[in-house]
FIVO-507370 format. One record per residue (C-alpha): residue in one letter; x, y, z. Coordinates in steps of 0.2 Angstrom, whole numbers, padded with zeros to 4 digits, always signed. Example, Ala and Ser with C-alpha at 12.3 -4.5 7.8 and 13.67 -1.06 7.14 Angstrom:
a+0062-0022+0039
s+0068-0005+0036
***
This chain:
l+0113-0069-0021
d+0119-0074-0003
v+0102-0072+0003
e+0095-0084+0016
t+0080-0094+0009
k+0064-0092+0019
d+0051-0100+0007
f+0052-0117+0000
d+0043-0120-0016
i+0042-0139-0018
e+0035-0148-0034
l+0031-0167-0033
y+0035-0178-0048
g+0030-0196-0050
i+0015-0196-0039
g-0003-0190-0043
f-0013-0178-0033
t-0024-0191-0025
d-0010-0202-0019
a+0000-0187-0013
m-0015-0181-0002
r-0018-0198+0005
f+0000-0200+0010
l+0002-0182+0017
k-0014-0184+0028
a-0008-0200+0035
e+0009-0193+0038
y+0005-0176+0046
g-0013-0178+0051
e-0029-0172+0041
e-0030-0156+0051
n-0012-0151+0045
v-0015-0153+0027
t-0025-0141+0016
v-0027-0136-0002
s-0024-0118-0006
g-0035-0108-0017
t-0050-0112-0028
t-0040-0121-0041
f-0032-0133-0029
n-0015-0132-0036
v-0005-0131-0020
i-0005-0142-0005
r-0001-0134+0011
i+0007-0144+0026
k+0008-0137+0043
i+0022-0146+0052
p+0016-0150+0070
e+0026-0142+0084
k+0034-0131+0072
t+0030-0114+0063
v+0035-0121+0046
l+0022-0121+0032
l+0027-0131+0017
e+0019-0128+0000
l+0019-0143-0013
g+0013-0143-0030
i+0011-0156-0044
p+0015-0152-0062
r-0001-0149-0072
i-0007-0144-0089
e-0022-0132-0091
r-0033-0133-0107
e-0047-0121-0112
g-0063-0130-0115
e-0071-0130-0132
n-0087-0121-0127
k-0078-0105-0124
r-0088-0101-0108
g-0072-0100-0098
e-0072-0118-0093
f-0055-0127-0091
e-0049-0144-0088
t-0034-0145-0076
n-0025-0162-0076
s-0011-0166-0064
v+0003-0174-0074
p+0016-0182-0062
g+0026-0189-0076
m+0029-0172-0085
k+0047-0168-0088
i+0055-0154-0078
s+0059-0144-0094
e+0041-0145-0099
a+0035-0139-0082
a+0048-0125-0080
v+0042-0116-0096
f+0026-0111-0086
r+0037-0102-0073
d+0039-0083-0076
l+0058-0080-0076
t+0073-0091-0078
m+0079-0087-0061
n+0063-0095-0054
s+0064-0110-0066
m+0078-0119-0057
y+0075-0135-0047
y+0085-0145-0034
d+0083-0163-0032
p+0086-0166-0013
l+0088-0185-0016
a+0101-0184-0030
k+0108-0168-0023
t+0107-0161-0041
l+0103-0144-0047
l+0092-0144-0063
d+0093-0128-0073
p+0083-0131-0090
y+0083-0112-0094
g+0100-0106-0088
g+0094-0097-0073
v+0111-0099-0064
g+0120-0090-0078
d+0106-0076-0078
i+0108-0074-0059
r+0127-0072-0060
d+0125-0060-0074
g+0112-0050-0065
v+0099-0051-0078
m+0080-0056-0078
r+0074-0066-0093
a+0058-0074-0097
c+0058-0093-0099
d+0046-0091-0113
l+0038-0075-0119
q+0022-0083-0124
t+0019-0091-0108
f+0025-0075-0098
m+0011-0064-0106
k-0003-0076-0100
d-0002-0068-0083
p+0000-0049-0085
v+0003-0047-0066
r+0021-0054-0070
v+0025-0036-0076
l+0024-0030-0058
r+0033-0045-0052
v+0047-0040-0063
m+0046-0023-0055
q+0048-0029-0038
f+0062-0041-0042
v+0071-0026-0050
a+0069-0016-0034
r+0074-0031-0023
f+0089-0038-0032
g+0095-0024-0043
f+0095-0035-0059
r+0093-0027-0076
v+0078-0033-0087
e+0083-0042-0104
e+0077-0031-0119
g+0065-0043-0126
l+0056-0045-0109
e+0056-0026-0106
n+0048-0024-0123
l+0035-0037-0119
c+0031-0029-0102
a+0028-0012-0112
d+0017-0021-0124
i+0007-0028-0110
v+0005-0011-0102
r-0002-0004-0118
s-0014-0018-0120
d-0025-0014-0105
d-0022-0031-0098
l-0016-0023-0082
l-0031-0012-0080
p-0036-0012-0061
i-0053-0019-0058
d-0061-0021-0040
e-0063-0038-0034
s-0081-0035-0030
t-0085-0033-0049
v-0079-0051-0052
k-0091-0065-0050
e-0087-0078-0038
k-0078-0093-0046
i-0089-0108-0048
i-0080-0125-0044
w-0086-0142-0048
f-0079-0159-0050
e-0080-0175-0060
e-0088-0189-0051
g-0075-0197-0038
v-0074-0210-0025
g-0076-0202-0007
e-0069-0187+0000
l-0051-0182-0002
g-0050-0167+0009
k-0054-0149+0012
n-0047-0132+0006
e-0043-0117+0017
k-0061-0112+0017
g-0068-0129+0022
v-0074-0133+0004
l-0075-0152+0002
i-0063-0159-0012
p-0070-0176-0019
d-0058-0189-0024
g-0051-0187-0042
s-0037-0176-0049
l-0047-0171-0064
v-0055-0154-0060
k-0067-0144-0071
k-0068-0126-0066
r-0077-0110-0072
v-0067-0095-0070
m-0067-0076-0074
r-0061-0075-0092
e-0048-0060-0094
s-0054-0059-0112
e-0072-0056-0105
i-0066-0043-0092
k-0051-0034-0096
g-0039-0031-0082
v-0033-0038-0066
t-0040-0037-0048
t-0033-0023-0037
e-0029-0036-0024
r-0016-0045-0036
l-0009-0028-0042
t-0008-0021-0025
a+0001-0036-0018
e+0016-0034-0030
v+0017-0015-0026
t+0017-0018-0007
k+0030-0032-0009
m+0041-0019-0018
l+0039-0006-0005
l+0042-0018+0010
k+0056-0029+0003
a+0065-0017-0010
v+0084-0014-0007
d+0083-0001-0021
p+0065+0005-0023
s+0070+0018-0036
a+0075+0004-0048
g+0058-0003-0048
m+0050+0014-0050
e+0061+0018-0065
f+0056+0002-0073
l+0038+0006-0072
r+0042+0023-0080
r+0052+0015-0094
i+0038+0003-0099
g+0024+0017-0098
y+0015+0010-0082
l+0017+0027-0073
e+0009+0037-0088
k-0005+0025-0090
y-0010+0019-0072
w-0001+0031-0060
p-0003+0049-0068
e-0001+0057-0052
l+0017+0051-0051
s+0020+0052-0070
a+0017+0071-0069
l+0032+0073-0058
v+0044+0067-0072
g+0053+0082-0079
l+0043+0094-0067
t+0056+0108-0061
q+0058+0114-0044
n+0065+0129-0035
e+0084+0127-0037
k+0087+0136-0021
w+0081+0121-0011
h+0082+0107-0024
r+0099+0105-0033
e+0095+0087-0037
g+0084+0090-0052
d+0066+0087-0056
v+0053+0081-0044
w+0054+0063-0050
t+0072+0063-0046
h+0069+0070-0029
t+0055+0057-0026
l+0066+0042-0030
q+0080+0049-0019
a+0068+0050-0005
l+0061+0033-0007
n+0079+0026-0006
a+0082+0037+0009
a+0066+0031+0017
k+0071+0012+0015
e+0088+0016+0023
i+0080+0025+0038
l+0068+0011+0041
n+0081-0002+0041
r+0091+0009+0053
e+0076+0011+0064
e+0072-0008+0064
m+0090-0012+0069
l+0087+0000+0084
g+0072-0010+0089
r+0060+0005+0088
i+0048-0002+0076
v+0035-0014+0084
e+0037-0031+0076
d+0018-0034+0076
e+0015-0017+0067
k+0031-0017+0056
d+0023-0020+0039
v+0009-0007+0041
f+0021+0006+0049
e+0033+0004+0035
l+0020+0003+0021
t+0012+0019+0028
v+0029+0028+0028
m+0034+0022+0010
f+0018+0027+0002
a+0019+0044+0011
v+0036+0047+0004
m+0031+0041-0013
l+0017+0053-0013
h+0024+0068-0003
d+0026+0079-0017
v+0012+0074-0030
a+0004+0091-0027
k+0019+0100-0034
v+0010+0100-0051
n+0001+0115-0044
p+0009+0132-0047
a+0020+0141-0033
n+0014+0156-0024
d+0021+0173-0026
d+0036+0169-0014
g+0041+0155-0025
y+0035+0141-0013
d+0025+0127-0019
l+0008+0125-0011
h+0010+0106-0011
d+0006+0102+0008
s-0011+0110+0009
e-0025+0097+0012
a-0036+0105-0002
v-0021+0102-0015
c-0014+0085-0010
k-0029+0075-0003
p-0038+0073-0020
l-0023+0067-0029
i-0018+0055-0015
k-0036+0048-0015
r-0036+0046-0033
f-0020+0036-0033
f-0026+0025-0019
s-0043+0022-0029
r-0033+0009-0039
m-0027+0000-0024
s-0035-0014-0014
h-0044-0009+0002
v-0039-0027+0008
t-0020-0023+0007
v-0020-0004+0010
s-0034-0001+0023
e-0044+0015+0024
q-0034+0020+0040
t-0018+0018+0031
r-0024+0030+0017
m-0030+0042+0030
r-0013+0041+0038
v-0004+0045+0022
i-0015+0060+0018
v-0012+0068+0035
l+0007+0064+0035
v+0009+0072+0018
k-0002+0087+0023
e+0009+0090+0038
h+0027+0086+0032
m+0032+0104+0028
n+0024+0110+0045
y+0036+0097+0054
l+0051+0104+0045
a+0047+0121+0049
m+0044+0116+0067
w+0061+0107+0068
n+0070+0122+0061
r+0062+0133+0074
r+0068+0120+0088
k+0085+0120+0081
d+0085+0139+0082
g+0082+0138+0101
k+0063+0142+0100
d+0050+0134+0111
v+0040+0122+0101
e+0032+0112+0115
g+0014+0118+0112
e+0016+0117+0093
t+0023+0099+0095
k+0008+0094+0105
k-0004+0101+0093
m+0004+0092+0078
y+0004+0076+0088
l-0014+0078+0091
r-0018+0082+0073
l-0008+0066+0067
k-0017+0056+0080
g-0034+0062+0076
d-0049+0063+0087
s-0063+0051+0092
s-0072+0053+0075
h-0056+0052+0065
h-0044+0038+0071
v-0029+0041+0061
e-0016+0036+0073
a-0001+0043+0063
s+0014+0049+0073
l+0027+0062+0075
y+0040+0047+0073
m+0032+0043+0056
e+0033+0061+0051
a+0051+0063+0056
i+0056+0048+0046
i+0047+0055+0031
n+0055+0072+0034
e+0072+0065+0035
a+0070+0056+0018
d+0063+0072+0010
v+0078+0082+0016
r+0091+0069+0011
a+0083+0068-0006
r+0093+0083-0012
n+0109+0076-0018
p+0115+0085-0034
n+0128+0070-0037
g+0116+0056-0033
v+0121+0043-0045
n+0107+0029-0046
f+0096+0041-0035
k+0108+0040-0020
p+0102+0052-0006
l+0113+0062+0005
r+0119+0056+0022
v+0109+0062+0036
t+0125+0069+0044
d+0126+0081+0029
t+0109+0088+0032
m+0100+0100+0045
v+0088+0086+0051
e+0101+0075+0060
g+0094+0070+0077
s+0076+0074+0071
v+0070+0056+0071
d+0078+0052+0088
w+0069+0067+0096
a+0052+0063+0087
y+0053+0045+0093
k+0056+0050+0111
k+0043+0064+0110
s+0030+0052+0103
i+0032+0041+0119
d+0031+0056+0131
l+0016+0063+0123
a+0007+0047+0122
v+0008+0046+0141
e+0003+0064+0143
v-0011+0064+0131
k-0017+0046+0131
h-0033+0046+0120
g-0033+0064+0115
p-0046+0077+0119
k-0063+0071+0124
l-0077+0083+0122
p-0091+0084+0135
k-0104+0080+0121
k-0119+0076+0132
e-0117+0092+0142
i-0115+0102+0126
l-0131+0094+0119
d-0140+0097+0135
r-0136+0115+0135
l-0141+0116+0116
g-0158+0108+0121
v-0154+0093+0109
e-0156+0075+0114
k-0140+0065+0111
n-0147+0052+0099
t-0156+0066+0088
d-0153+0064+0070
k-0147+0081+0066
c-0135+0084+0051
w-0125+0097+0060
i-0121+0088+0076
g-0106+0078+0069
v-0099+0093+0060
m-0101+0104+0075
f-0091+0091+0086
r-0078+0089+0073
c-0075+0107+0073
l-0074+0108+0092
s-0062+0094+0093
l-0051+0103+0080
d-0052+0119+0090
e-0046+0110+0106
i-0031+0103+0096
d-0027+0120+0089
g-0028+0128+0106
i-0042+0140+0101
v-0052+0134+0115
k-0046+0127+0132
i-0049+0108+0133
g-0065+0105+0144
d-0071+0123+0144
v-0089+0119+0143
d-0095+0137+0142
d-0084+0142+0128
l-0087+0125+0119
t-0106+0128+0120
n-0105+0146+0113
r-0094+0140+0099
a-0106+0125+0096
k-0121+0137+0094
r-0111+0147+0081
y-0105+0132+0071
r-0123+0126+0071
d-0130+0142+0064
s-0116+0146+0052
f-0116+0128+0044
t-0135+0129+0043
l-0134+0145+0033
l-0119+0139+0023
v-0129+0123+0017
r-0145+0133+0013
a-0135+0145+0003
r-0125+0132-0007
g-0141+0122-0010
q-0149+0137-0018
m-0134+0142-0028
s-0130+0124-0034
g-0147+0116-0035
k-0141+0102-0024
t-0151+0095-0010
e-0147+0100+0008
d-0143+0082+0012
m-0130+0082-0002
i-0122+0098+0004
w-0121+0091+0022
t-0112+0075+0015
e-0099+0086+0007
v-0097+0096+0023
r-0095+0080+0033
q-0082+0073+0021
a-0070+0088+0024
d-0056+0084+0036
d-0057+0102+0043
p-0075+0109+0040
r-0070+0125+0048
v-0061+0130+0032
l-0077+0131+0023
l-0083+0144+0035
e-0067+0154+0035
v-0067+0152+0054
e-0055+0167+0058
k-0067+0179+0050
q-0084+0172+0055
i-0081+0166+0073
***
């Protein structure tokens, strides 16, 4: 593959778990040797004075106990043959071994030939299906290496999708694993969480039975999806694999709805919305690689930045399932249309991997992506967009109660990917070159503008909250439902330029109107719906822009 190896997966033969731990602790120090996870399968070694982290495993077999309560016996088998151990690997390309002492490559399942042929094949279909997450592992390998999937393996992946074994379940619904041991002699070590490991390699563990709870935790599913988005060379290939095996239709209906969905041919000669989305993902990956080479993406924030952009590009047109307006334009960028679909998509993702802030960023970036294009076109036409740019910067950044921290720079990358995804001759979802589009230079401009505005705006508008509350005769810590809603609306008014920043007189007058208008609205809705006022206030507070509920232009 001509790819530099960064991870070393080492398996020890001819030595038991106990002896291996004793030797490694003596060699590298007890503090540098830990055991990964609750099943204690992997020994981790931190090399002193270096940043290298080695992971070592010992061949093992796992048998289900006879009592059917989810109990297993795990035995280290240092004398196991490599061909016997390799069958538990997922793919032939991952089943090869290199003996550093004999300097010999061991390839019991023909992995070298499959790599040369560019094909992914299971070592054994029966062992492959024991872990359904391997389906998504195949997906990310397709996107990263461009390999085709052998027919039998692809059919098996489709069967696993149909079986409900990939149903996403939240980690909080899974009972904590209970670990206990056979009696041993002394203490052997500690795992990553500091749990003592007594001497003895025979471990009895009680785990969640997939036969008892159908599905896989969202953490494991999301990890494979994010690997694909971050490491893919051709993300469209991974997405197409998910479409072929039925994963989209079953688990990502928001994206499945884009397959075959027609668009306005005046703007989209590339085909349906699905084709457009895959071209956009490929373009986004090219752009991110370019920006990284230019040194513009902060290294410490790289993964979060790129994941936000890739998710936003993936979901930027999900609301095109809604009909176009009378002018033929799709109303797919409005908050009311796109937000519920994006939130539903993310409901199947782990909050550990995809944070709430990342989700908020994706929603606001999708919501603003057409506004950015319109602003860029006006700028190219020679119009003054300084005020408009600042307002968008502030909307993307968020206020003191909504720390979104999206940026014009992110939006410009998404916009370039969107515009480049209109290639009528895009074989394998190849996007247009940026030089063939109207957005050449947009990302450069937005990057510089983001830096300039960050200096100018710093932390965004700060409302004089105490002074406003004093003028309203309300103590600051008073528990009033309307206070948070009122301040959110005032912040948005400042961002939109409706009121001058810091104008306490105007802000106070508008605060009174918001207080009175929302109080009337909540009472009226409560009477009509039968809901309590607390429930209505909760709905109002959850709106990104509560002013929409009041039709501000008419009522204030």
